[in-house]
VMD Tcl script that draws the C-alpha trace (Angstrom):
set ca {
  {11.19 151.10 -127.38}
  {9.38 148.29 -129.25}
  {10.61 144.71 -128.94}
  {12.03 144.31 -132.46}
  {14.48 147.25 -132.29}
  {15.65 146.02 -128.86}
  {16.16 142.53 -130.28}
  {18.08 143.97 -133.22}
  {20.34 145.91 -130.86}
  {21.05 142.79 -128.80}
  {21.83 140.81 -131.93}
  {24.34 143.48 -132.99}
  {26.07 143.11 -129.61}
  {26.32 139.34 -130.05}
  {27.60 139.24 -133.62}
  {30.22 141.93 -132.98}
  {31.72 140.30 -129.87}
  {34.45 137.90 -130.95}
  {34.23 135.71 -127.86}
  {30.55 135.01 -128.57}
  {31.17 134.17 -132.23}
  {34.01 131.91 -131.08}
  {31.70 130.16 -128.62}
  {29.21 129.43 -131.38}
  {31.98 127.97 -133.53}
  {33.22 125.92 -130.57}
  {29.78 124.32 -130.21}
  {30.11 122.79 -133.67}
  {33.79 121.88 -133.45}
  {33.69 120.34 -129.98}
  {30.52 118.33 -130.54}
  {31.48 116.96 -133.93}
  {35.12 116.26 -133.08}
  {34.52 114.42 -129.80}
  {31.56 112.56 -131.28}
  {33.70 111.34 -134.17}
  {36.43 110.17 -131.78}
  {33.90 108.35 -129.61}
  {32.23 106.75 -132.63}
  {35.53 105.38 -133.86}
  {35.95 103.40 -130.64}
  {32.32 102.59 -129.85}
  {30.38 99.35 -129.48}
  {26.87 98.90 -130.84}
  {24.97 98.95 -127.53}
  {23.75 102.55 -128.02}
  {24.67 103.73 -131.53}
  {22.74 107.00 -131.22}
  {24.60 108.16 -128.12}
  {27.88 107.01 -129.64}
  {27.17 109.30 -132.58}
  {26.29 112.24 -130.29}
  {28.75 111.62 -127.46}
  {30.45 114.98 -128.00}
  {27.42 117.00 -126.91}
  {28.80 116.87 -123.37}
  {31.63 119.09 -124.59}
  {29.50 121.14 -126.97}
  {27.13 122.13 -124.19}
  {30.06 123.70 -122.31}
  {30.57 126.05 -125.28}
  {26.81 126.75 -125.34}
  {26.89 127.58 -121.64}
  {29.86 129.87 -122.18}
  {27.92 131.65 -124.94}
  {24.84 132.27 -122.80}
  {26.90 133.28 -119.80}
  {29.12 135.73 -121.68}
  {26.22 137.35 -123.53}
  {24.53 138.30 -120.25}
  {27.57 138.85 -118.03}
  {28.97 141.41 -120.48}
  {26.12 143.71 -119.45}
  {27.46 143.91 -115.90}
  {30.94 145.14 -116.83}
  {31.79 148.81 -116.97}
  {28.26 150.06 -116.42}
  {27.04 148.65 -119.75}
  {23.65 147.73 -118.31}
  {22.94 151.31 -117.28}
  {23.51 152.45 -120.85}
  {21.37 149.61 -122.18}
  {18.48 150.45 -119.86}
  {18.77 154.13 -120.71}
  {17.96 153.17 -124.31}
  {15.45 150.43 -123.40}
  {13.94 151.29 -119.99}
  {11.50 148.36 -119.94}
  {13.66 145.79 -118.16}
  {11.36 142.86 -118.85}
  {11.27 143.62 -122.57}
  {15.02 144.03 -122.67}
  {15.67 140.72 -120.90}
  {13.22 138.94 -123.21}
  {15.07 140.41 -126.21}
  {18.41 139.34 -124.73}
  {17.14 135.77 -124.20}
  {15.75 135.66 -127.75}
  {19.01 136.99 -129.19}
  {20.81 134.19 -127.36}
  {18.36 131.43 -128.25}
  {18.05 131.99 -132.00}
  {21.72 131.67 -133.01}
  {22.31 128.77 -130.62}
  {19.27 126.95 -132.00}
  {20.47 127.48 -135.58}
  {24.01 126.38 -134.75}
  {22.71 123.54 -132.58}
  {20.54 122.10 -135.34}
  {23.43 122.38 -137.80}
  {25.68 120.70 -135.24}
  {23.17 117.91 -134.77}
  {22.90 117.25 -138.50}
  {26.66 117.30 -139.10}
  {27.27 115.11 -136.05}
  {24.70 112.61 -137.28}
  {26.25 112.43 -140.74}
  {29.76 112.02 -139.32}
  {28.57 109.43 -136.82}
  {26.81 107.36 -139.47}
  {29.89 107.52 -141.67}
  {32.22 106.39 -138.86}
  {29.91 103.75 -137.38}
  {28.88 102.37 -140.77}
  {26.28 99.61 -140.52}
  {26.33 99.89 -136.73}
  {25.19 103.52 -136.87}
  {21.76 104.79 -135.84}
  {18.82 104.68 -138.24}
  {17.65 107.84 -139.94}
  {14.48 108.16 -137.85}
  {16.18 108.07 -134.45}
  {19.17 109.92 -135.91}
  {17.03 112.87 -136.95}
  {15.36 112.81 -133.55}
  {18.81 113.00 -132.03}
  {19.80 115.89 -134.29}
  {16.73 117.90 -133.28}
  {17.22 116.95 -129.65}
  {20.84 118.09 -129.89}
  {19.81 121.54 -131.14}
  {17.10 121.95 -128.52}
  {19.29 120.74 -125.67}
  {22.14 123.11 -126.56}
  {19.68 126.01 -126.78}
  {18.09 125.24 -123.42}
  {21.45 124.90 -121.67}
  {22.60 128.21 -123.13}
  {19.47 129.94 -121.83}
  {19.82 128.19 -118.47}
  {23.30 129.69 -118.16}
  {22.01 133.11 -119.26}
  {19.38 133.11 -116.52}
  {21.91 132.12 -113.88}
  {24.33 134.80 -115.11}
  {21.61 137.41 -114.67}
  {21.21 136.30 -111.06}
  {24.93 136.08 -110.22}
  {25.90 139.10 -112.37}
  {29.28 137.57 -113.11}
  {30.53 135.36 -115.89}
  {33.30 133.93 -113.71}
  {30.88 133.05 -110.91}
  {28.40 131.48 -113.31}
  {30.97 129.32 -115.07}
  {32.54 128.43 -111.72}
  {29.19 126.96 -110.71}
  {28.11 125.33 -113.97}
  {31.33 123.81 -115.33}
  {32.19 121.80 -112.18}
  {28.53 120.83 -111.94}
  {28.52 119.42 -115.48}
  {31.93 117.76 -115.28}
  {31.87 116.44 -111.72}
  {28.71 116.84 -109.65}
  {26.29 115.49 -112.25}
  {28.33 112.30 -112.65}
  {28.73 111.82 -108.90}
  {25.01 112.18 -108.31}
  {24.39 109.89 -111.26}
  {26.55 107.18 -109.70}
  {24.94 107.53 -106.28}
  {21.30 107.98 -107.30}
  {20.43 107.31 -110.92}
  {16.74 108.07 -110.46}
  {17.32 111.56 -109.08}
  {20.11 112.30 -111.54}
  {17.75 111.75 -114.47}
  {16.04 115.02 -113.56}
  {19.18 117.19 -113.60}
  {19.08 119.69 -116.48}
  {22.06 118.35 -118.39}
  {21.16 114.68 -118.06}
  {17.42 115.03 -118.70}
  {17.91 116.79 -122.02}
  {20.35 114.17 -123.27}
  {17.80 111.35 -123.02}
  {16.81 112.31 -126.59}
  {20.31 111.28 -127.68}
  {19.99 107.68 -126.52}
  {18.60 104.79 -128.55}
  {17.14 103.27 -125.39}
  {16.76 104.63 -121.86}
  {15.84 102.76 -118.68}
  {14.93 105.83 -116.62}
  {11.59 107.51 -115.99}
  {11.97 110.07 -118.78}
  {11.61 109.75 -122.53}
  {13.25 111.83 -125.26}
  {10.69 114.64 -125.21}
  {9.81 114.51 -121.51}
  {13.52 114.76 -120.78}
  {13.76 117.91 -122.88}
  {10.65 119.21 -121.10}
  {12.40 118.77 -117.73}
  {15.41 120.71 -119.02}
  {13.01 123.37 -120.31}
  {11.50 123.70 -116.82}
  {14.96 124.22 -115.33}
  {15.62 126.82 -118.01}
  {12.33 128.60 -117.38}
  {13.10 128.73 -113.66}
  {16.57 130.17 -114.30}
  {15.24 132.78 -116.73}
  {12.45 133.69 -114.31}
  {14.99 134.19 -111.52}
  {17.14 136.23 -113.88}
  {14.22 138.43 -114.92}
  {13.30 138.97 -111.26}
  {16.91 139.92 -110.44}
  {17.09 142.38 -113.36}
  {13.79 143.95 -112.31}
  {14.49 144.22 -108.59}
  {18.18 145.10 -108.39}
  {20.00 148.27 -109.38}
  {21.80 148.34 -112.70}
}
mol new
graphics top color blue
foreach p $ca { graphics top sphere $p radius 0.5 }
foreach p [lrange $ca 0 end-1] q [lrange $ca 1 end] { graphics top cylinder $p $q radius 0.2 }
display resetview
């Protein structure tokens, strides 16, 4: 089956599953709401990150979206039916990743723009400038997309939504901060922290806004590569 029909089929799965639609909505709500709360009680040391503080919560919804979209294939023999219709496993996994990335990117960019506008309104004259604010909005969309795909690749390896979220959520909420406190230099290269460099006005680490996103992209590529290998080598 050609790529486009496979992609269309995967998109139908995503838009008809309520939990996935809810995860997309949660990306916007969580990011904007927590960013607004943080902006209301922020100083002016890093106005850009104050405006985008809520992305730490929004990325959890993005991870849940990517995880659920892939893990659903491993329940009730759904993957066997999928591969019966699209036997080329590599093409199918590429279509699945694309069907995940496109809506998250669209929602992520919208989230970044709305978060920027809300942040500037709350912070007033202490808010970020338009140039760095737009950089932050684009960085927000790209980071959310990469983290969603990172989770999708890991879910393909673990074949379980519960297992994937049990690894990623504690990592984001606990492990990343612990490593950051103990070794700031090494922590800069973790996938969640590297991508968020684009959301800071200034950064003292080794990475810049775009090199940080590139590091997150490398993590994502590795996860998707491992997922593709697992799909190809293991039984459905």
